C-alpha positions in Angstrom: -38.0 -15.8 25.2 -39.8 -15.2 22.3 -41.5 -17.8 19.6 -39.0 -17.5 17.0 -35.6 -17.3 19.5 -36.5 -20.8 21.0 -36.7 -22.1 17.4 -33.4 -21.1 16.6 -32.3 -22.6 19.7 -33.9 -25.7 19.3 -32.4 -25.8 15.7 -29.5 -25.5 17.0 -29.1 -28.1 19.8 -30.7 -30.6 17.2 -27.7 -30.7 15.5 -25.3 -32.0 18.5 -28.2 -34.2 19.5 -28.9 -35.6 16.0 -25.7 -37.6 16.0 -23.5 -35.6 13.7 -21.1 -34.5 16.1 -17.6 -35.3 15.9 -16.1 -36.1 19.1 -12.7 -35.2 20.6 -12.5 -34.5 23.9 -9.3 -34.5 25.6 -9.4 -35.7 29.1 -6.6 -34.3 31.5 -6.0 -33.6 35.2 -8.4 -32.9 37.5 -10.2 -29.6 35.5 -9.6 -30.8 31.7 -10.3 -28.3 29.2 -12.1 -29.3 26.2 -12.1 -27.9 22.5 -15.7 -28.8 20.9 -15.6 -30.5 17.7 -17.2 -28.5 14.4 -20.6 -29.3 13.6 -21.6 -27.1 10.9 -20.4 -23.8 9.5 -22.6 -21.3 7.1 -20.4 -18.7 5.3 -20.2 -15.7 5.9 -19.8 -15.9 9.9 -17.5 -15.7 13.0 -15.2 -18.6 13.5 -15.3 -20.0 16.9 -13.1 -21.3 19.7 -14.6 -22.6 22.7 -13.3 -24.3 25.7 -14.6 -25.9 28.6 -13.1 -26.5 31.9 -14.9 -28.9 33.6 -14.8 -31.3 36.9 -13.8 -34.5 36.0 -14.5 -36.2 39.1 -17.7 -35.3 42.0 -18.9 -36.9 44.3 -22.8 -38.3 44.2 -25.1 -35.2 44.9 -22.9 -33.1 44.3 -22.5 -29.8 42.2 -20.6 -29.8 38.6 -19.0 -26.4 37.8 -18.4 -25.9 33.8 -16.3 -22.6 32.8 -17.0 -21.9 29.2 -14.9 -19.6 27.2 -16.0 -19.0 23.5 -13.8 -16.8 21.4 -14.6 -15.1 18.4 -11.4 -15.6 15.9 -13.3 -13.7 12.9 -13.3 -13.1 9.9 -16.5 -11.5 11.2 -18.4 -10.3 13.9 -21.2 -12.5 15.2 -24.3 -10.6 15.5 -26.1 -12.5 18.5 -24.8 -15.8 20.0 -26.1 -18.9 21.8 -24.6 -20.6 24.4 -26.1 -24.2 25.1 -26.0 -27.4 27.1 -27.6 -30.6 26.2 -27.9 -32.4 29.9 -29.3 -36.0 30.6 -32.8 -35.5 31.9 -33.7 -37.0 35.1 -29.8 -36.7 36.2 -29.8 -33.2 38.2 -31.9 -31.0 40.0 -31.2 -27.6 38.8 -28.9 -26.0 36.8 -27.6 -22.4 36.4 -25.5 -20.0 34.4 -23.7 -17.4 35.9 -21.6 -14.3 34.2 -23.7 -13.6 31.3 -22.8 -9.5 31.0 -26.2 -7.5 31.9 -27.9 -6.6 29.1 -26.7 -8.9 26.6 -29.3 -11.3 27.0 -31.1 -14.0 28.9 -31.2 -17.7 29.3 -33.9 -20.6 29.3 -33.9 -23.7 31.3 -35.9 -26.5 30.3 -35.8 -30.4 31.3 -32.3 -32.0 29.9 -31.1 -28.6 28.1 -29.8 -24.8 29.2 -29.7 -22.4 26.3 -28.3 -18.9 26.5 -29.1 -16.3 23.9 -27.0 -13.0 23.7 -28.0 -9.5 21.9 -26.4 -7.0 21.2 -27.3 -3.9 23.4 -28.2 -1.9 20.2 -29.0 -2.6 16.4 -26.0 -2.7 14.1 -23.8 -3.8 17.4 -22.2 -7.0 17.5 -22.6 -9.1 20.3 -19.1 -10.8 20.1 -17.1 -9.1 17.8 -13.6 -10.2 15.7 -11.1 -11.1 18.5 -13.5 -10.8 21.5 -14.0 -13.9 24.1 -17.1 -14.0 26.8 -16.8 -16.7 29.8 -19.5 -18.1 31.6 -20.0 -20.8 34.1 -22.8 -23.6 34.5 -23.4 -25.1 37.6 -25.3 -28.5 37.5 -26.5 -29.7 41.0 -26.6 -33.4 40.5 -29.6 -35.4 42.3 -28.4 -38.0 45.0 -29.5 -40.6 43.0 -27.1 -40.0 39.8 -24.2 -42.6 39.4 -21.8 -43.7 37.1 -21.0 -41.0 34.5 -22.9 -37.6 33.9 -22.4 -36.7 30.2 -23.1 -33.2 29.5 -22.9 -32.0 25.4 -21.8 -27.9 25.7 -20.6 -25.0 22.8 -21.8 -22.0 21.0 -23.5 -21.1 18.0 -22.7 -17.6 16.1 -25.4 -15.9 14.7 -25.8 -13.9 11.3 -28.8 -11.6 11.2 -29.1 -11.2 7.1 -29.4 -7.5 5.8 -33.1 -5.6 6.5 -33.5 -7.8 9.3 -34.1 -6.2 13.2 -34.6 -7.9 16.6 -37.8 -6.8 16.0 -39.0 -9.5 13.3 -37.2 -12.4 15.4 -41.0 -12.1 16.8 -41.8 -13.2 13.0 -43.0 -16.9 12.3 -41.5 -16.7 8.8 -37.7 -16.2 9.9 -35.6 -19.6 8.9 -33.8 -20.5 12.2 -31.0 -21.9 9.7 -30.3 -19.3 8.2 -29.7 -17.6 11.1 -27.0 -20.0 12.2 -23.3 -19.1 11.6 -20.6 -21.8 13.0 -21.8 -24.1 15.1 -19.4 -26.0 18.0 -20.4 -29.1 20.6 -18.4 -31.4 22.3 -19.6 -34.0 24.5 -17.6 -33.9 28.7 -17.8 -36.5 30.9 -17.8 -36.6 34.7 -17.4 -39.7 36.7 -19.5 -39.9 39.8 -18.1 -41.4 42.9 -20.5 -42.6 45.8 -20.6 -41.0 49.1 -19.3 -42.7 52.1 
C-alpha cells in the first residue's frame, strides 16, 4: 500500500488501541455475533453496522475464523473503507483475509495487525453505497504454544474523499489521515483455547 494509505490505516487502528473503545460484546452460542461499539464519528459520513461471527472455542494450534459483515446504514455512501484487525503479536503464525471483491482493494499483513483498504473501481464511485454490505472472512492460525484466551479487536472505518481530492492524491504527504475518516467501529472478541489431548 502507498505510504499515505498506511498512515490512514495506522491512525484508524490507533483509536481502539489507545483505549477509547467502548466494549460491549455479547457472547452467545458456539459462534457468537458481536456488534462493535462506536469509537468516533466524523460528519458527514456513512454510518456503519459491523457484525462479527467467530469461534468461541478452539483447540490449541487451531484456526479461528472471523466472519465480518459491514453494512452502510447511510445517510451517505462510503467513498472508501478500511477493514482492520488488531491481533496479539507472537500468538499466531499466519492471518489471511478472504472475500475481498476483485478490483476493490488489497490487504496488508504485519505483526499484530491486518488492514484491508477498499477503494472503488473508478473515481466518483462509492465503494460501499448506502444500504449495501460487504462480508469478508479472516482466518487466524494460532501457534501451538498459544494458550488461554485469544483476544482480537475487529472493525471497520468509512472513508470520505474531500471535494477536489482524487485517489491519485493519496500519494501526497500533505493529506491529513483524520480528515478522511468517517464512522469508526471496533469491538473486542475473545476465543478460549483448549489444550490438545
